[in-house]
N, C-alpha and C positions, 0 to 999 in steps of 0.2 A: 560268147560274151564273157568278158572278164568277170571273175567271181572274187568277192572279198574273202572267201574261205577256201581258196586254192593255195597249194604250196608254191612258194616262190624261193628265189635265192638272191642273196647279196654276196657275190663272189662264191665261196664254197659253203656259206652259211645258209642252210635250209630253214625256212620260216613257215610255220603252219598256216598262217593267214596274213592278210594285208593290214592288220592293226598293230600299231606301235604304241607302247606307253612312253610318252615323251618324258625326258629327264625332269624329275620333280624333287625338289628338296624335301626330304622326309623329316628332318629334325629328330632322327632316331639313332644317330651315331653317338659314341662317347665324346667327352670333351676333347679328346685327342684324335678324333676322327675314325676310331675303330668301329667295325661292324658289330652290331649287338643282336641278341635273339629277337628283340622287338622289330628290328629292321629285316631280319631274315623272315619273320612272320609276314611282313608286308609283301615281300617279294614272292613268298609262297602263295599268298592270296591271289596275286596277279597271275601267277602261273596256273593256279587252279581255275581262275577265271578265263583261261584260254587266250590271254593276250599273246599275239604272235611273237613280238619282240619287246622285251622290257629293257629300257635304258635307265640306269640308276640316276639318282640326283648327282649333281656335279661333285666330283671328288677333287680336292685341291692337290696340285702337284708339288707345291711348296707351301710351308706355313704362312709365308707372307702373301699368299694368294687366297687365304681363307675369307669367305664372305659373311657367313652366318653361323650362329651357334649350332652345335651338334651336327655339323656337316661332315660328310664322309671324306676320307683322305686316302691318298695313294702315294704319300711322300716318304714311306719307310717300309723296309722289308718285313718288319714285325706285323704289319697290317695284312699280309697275305693270308695266313692261316684262317683268321675269322672271315675273311672275304670268300675263301674257298668253301666254308660252310654255307654261305649264301648261294654261290653258284651251284653247289651240289644239290641244295634244296630245290632250286629251279629245274635243274636237269633231271632230278628224280621224277618230276612231274611232266617231263618231256617239253619243258619250256626253254627259251633262249634268252640270254641276258648279256647286255653290253654295258661297259663302264664308261661314263662320261668323265673326261678329264679336263680340268679348267684352272685358270688363275684369274682372280677378280680384278687385278690391277688397282686402279684408283678407288674401286669400290670394295677393297679389302677392309675388314673391320679391325682397326688398329687396337681396339680394346681387347680383341681376341688374339691378335698376332703379337702384340708388343713391339711392332716394328713399323717403320714408315710405309705408307702406301706407295706402290710403284706406279709411275706414270710414263706413258709414251712421250708426252710433252707436258711441261709445267703449264697448267692453265688455271686461270682464276674463275672462269665462267662455267665450269663443268662439275666442280666438286668443292665443297666448303670445308676443306681441311688441308693441312700441309701434306705435300707429296714430294717424292724424290724421283727425278727424271732418270730413266734407264740409260746407261751407257751402251755402246755398241757391243762390247764383250759380254755385258750382262744379258743382252738380248739373245746372244748365242747360247749362253748358259741356261737360259730359260727353255730353249729348245731341247737341251740335254735333259732337263727336269721332266719335260713332257715325255721324252723317250723312255726314261727310267720308270715313270708312272705306268706307261703302256706295257712295259716289260713285266711289271708286277701284276698288272691286270691279266696278262696272258698266263703268268705263273699260277694265278688264282683260278684259272680256267674259265674266265669270262669268254664269251663267244666273239668278242670284238671290242673295240674302243671307239668312242665318239669324241672328237676334238671340239670343244665349245668355243666357237668364234662368233657368238651372237650376243644380243641383249646388253651390250655396253661393257661386257667384261674385257679382260686385257687384250685378247686377240682381235676382238671387234674394234677395240680402241686403235689398234694399229691400222686397220682397214679404213677407218672413218676420218675424213679431213676435219671433222669437228674436234676430235681428240688428238689427231696426229698432225702436228705442225713442224715436224722435224725437217732438217735440211741435209741430213746425211743419206746414206743409201737405203734407209728405212722410211723415208718420208718423201712427199712430193707427188710423183707420178703414181698411177694405179699399180704399176709393176713394183715400184719401191714400197708402197704401203702394203702390198700383198707379200712382200719378201719374208717377213717374220713368220707368217702363217705357213708359207711354203717350207721354210726351214724346219718348222715344227712337224709338218707332215713328213718330211724326209727323215727327221730324227726318229719319229715314231715308227715309220716304215722300217728303218734300219734296225730298230730294237725288236720288232715283232716278226720280221720276215715277210717275204713277198705274198704269202697266201692268207695271212691273217686279215680279217675285215677291219678296215679303218674308215670310219664315217666322220663327217664334219657337219656341224650345225652353224648356219649363217643367218644373218638378217636379210630379208628381201629389201628392206630400207630401214634406216634409223629413225625416220619420221622426226628429224631435227633440222633446224636451220644449219646449213653447211655440213650436214651429216652425210652418211653413206647413202647414195641414191640407188634405185633399182637397177639402172643401167650399169653403174659401176660394180654393184654386187654381182650381177650376172657375168660380167667379164672376168671378175675374180674367181667366181665359181668354176668357170671353164678352166682357168689356170690351175685351180686346186685339183680338179678331176685329172688334168694332165700330169700332175705331180704325185698321183697315187691315192687320192681319195676314192673310196669305193661306192659311197652313197652320200647324198646330201639331204639334210633336214632343213626345211625352209621355215623361218619364223620372222619376227620383226619387232622393232622398237627397243628402247633402252629404259633404264631406271628413271631417266629424266625426260621421257617422251610424252608426258602429259596423258592425254586420253588414249595414246597409242603405246602404253606400256604393254609388255608381252602378255600379262595376265589381267586383261581388262575386266573390271567388275561390272556386274549387272546381268540379269537374266537375258538369255538370247532366245527370244520367243519366235521370231520369224526365221524360217529356213534360209531366206535370202541373205540374212546377216551371218550365217555360218561360214566358216572358212575365211578368216580375216584377210589372208594373203593369197587367195586363190587366183586372182588375176595375174599377180607376179609369178605364181607357180606355173601357170600356163606357159609363160614365156621361158621360164627356166627349163621346163620339161621339153620344150621344142629344141633347145640348144644343147642340153646335156646328154652325154652318152652313158651316164650312170643313173641308178635308180634315185627317184625323188620322193622324199617323205614330207608331207605337209601337215603342219600343226597350226592350231589357232581357231578356237571357237567352234569346233565341230561337235555337234550334239545329237545328230540323228543318223540312222543307218541309211536313210534315203539320200542324204547329201553325201555321205561317204561313198555310196555306190556310184553316184553321179560324178564325183571327182575322179574316180578311177576309170569309169566308163568313158568319160570325156577326155581322157589323157591329160588331165591337169596334174595328177600325181600317181605314183605307183603304190604308195602306202599312205595310210591315214593315221595320224598320231593324235593322241589325247592325253591330257594331264589331269585336270581337276575332276572330270567325270569319273575317272577311275579311282579317285580318292573316295568318292561317295559310293561308287558301285564297282568294286574290283572284279565282279563277275558279269559286267555289262556285255562283254564280247561273247561269252558263253550263252547268255540270254538271247542275244541277237542271232547267234548261230542256230539256236534251238527254235527260231521262228518268231520270237518277240519283235515287234516293229515299233515299239514306243521309243520316245526320245530319252536321252539321259536325264536323270533326275537332278543333276547338279544345278544349283542356283547361281553359280559364279559369283558368290558374295565375298570370296576370299577369306572367310572366317577360318577356313582350314589352316591357312598360313599364320594367322594371328595365334592360333592354338600352338603352332610350332614354336613361335617366338616366346611363348609363355612356358616352354619346356615340357609340353604335354605330348609332343610328337604331332606331326601334321595329320589331321583327321577331320572328317566332316562333322562340324559342331551342330549342324541342323539335324543330321541323323541321330547324333548323340542325344540331343534334346528330345527328339521324338521317342526314342527308346526309353528315356527317363520318364516321360509322361505315361507311356504304355505300362511301365513297371509300377508307377504309382497307382494308376487306374486299376491294374490287376490286383495289387495288394489291398486296395479299398474294397 
């Protein structure tokens, strides 16, 4: 029987177990995107907690792709040394860490970048701000930026990179007919809409070499009218695997997908509700010849075991539960069978926007009450 705690490989990358920390904005970088001691401490906690593979929060490949404050960056060579401190801290604990590289596209924060947001197509119904449509040469230049960011990640001794093509950010915008209404070679057919992402994969592969792990994160569906459907996404995933992607993380939704945004709020009480995208994952797993990582609402070890045993996914990824309990995987490996304590209230991200770093505010409140009670 497949075990969640057996060693596996993604290409040459050996991973201690089948648990992945899905990319999570930490809000702990400097204003210029440099790694900080506070961010290193967070990664060290995850490695100590025996997370098999840690994926960093999205690192922007160019300043005009920055989405949120205190976001990690990989757009300059000067960022490599502090990032190497992070990877070394994880490796010292026998952990593995991958850098997620991204561009926010129309969801870039113009107050932070000081530049117009870049759009695949100029649309009035998807974003309420002025944007500038990308020219064909600019799209090729973006591929170069992704490749350069990947090369810096390798120099910093990350164990791989993950290309972020989900959640409504720029590469997802190319894939989705909701955002992509171009009439040139980057728009129209599925093959054309996938072209920009294929070019990014090829630029990244060219920058890091044939043996370095290159992962990709995709939506199972955009959950939008005229958005990317599951059937289209699956066909594109097959293309990306054929062009050099070594593993795929499956998610879903965008910033404007209503109740289907990627980080749905609300406690997940019933095990039947865990794994938002598991039915799509089953179909992807049947077609793909590369490992599949599934994220979305997984809160119990029993569901994690079932997802892997039933060939729905090869790896189980979590985000918010590991903000509350960075040692959750270690506890499960030691025999604990309880569910994650995460309330899924998204208060952790609100704290990040307030400049306090993403952390569990519920746990923080509990500790304050305990401290007050003790002092009394």
